[in-house]
C-alpha positions, 0 to 999 in steps of 0.5 A: 518521480526521479531516481534521485527520489527513490535513492533518497527514500531508500537511504532513509529506509536503510538508515532507519528500517523502522520508519513507516513514513519512509517505507510508505513514500518508497512504496508510492514511488515504486508504484509510480514507476510500475515496480509493483513487487518492490511496492508490495515489499515496502507496504508489507514492511510498513504494515509490520510497523504501523496500524494504517488507517486504510490508504495503504491497502489501496496501494497494496490492492492496486499493486496486487491487481497489476500483478494478476493476483486477484484473490490477494488483492481482494484480501488487501481491500477487505483488510482496508475496509476493516482498517478504514472502519476501525479509524472512522473512515466510512467513505474509504471503506465504501470505496474499497467495497465498491472496488471489491465488487469490480474485481471478478 
């Protein structure tokens, strides 16, 4: 998306740092722009605010892999499996298990 979308979301998060959806949206936009460190920062802040159902761990795992942090990515996917199972999303858990097998 455009810089204006990033700026809008940054403003939203600055006004309300405890808004998990703003942080999630900002993380997604950073991922689109390949700003992986910034995405990870937002995801970590998001996870302090909300018990995610699993999807945010996909973003976290992908960002960590892009930065070459395989062990941290594996841990993110493991936590994603736990979250997905806890919230009744077996398909997502299976997807994360498959991804874990592909990380060497």
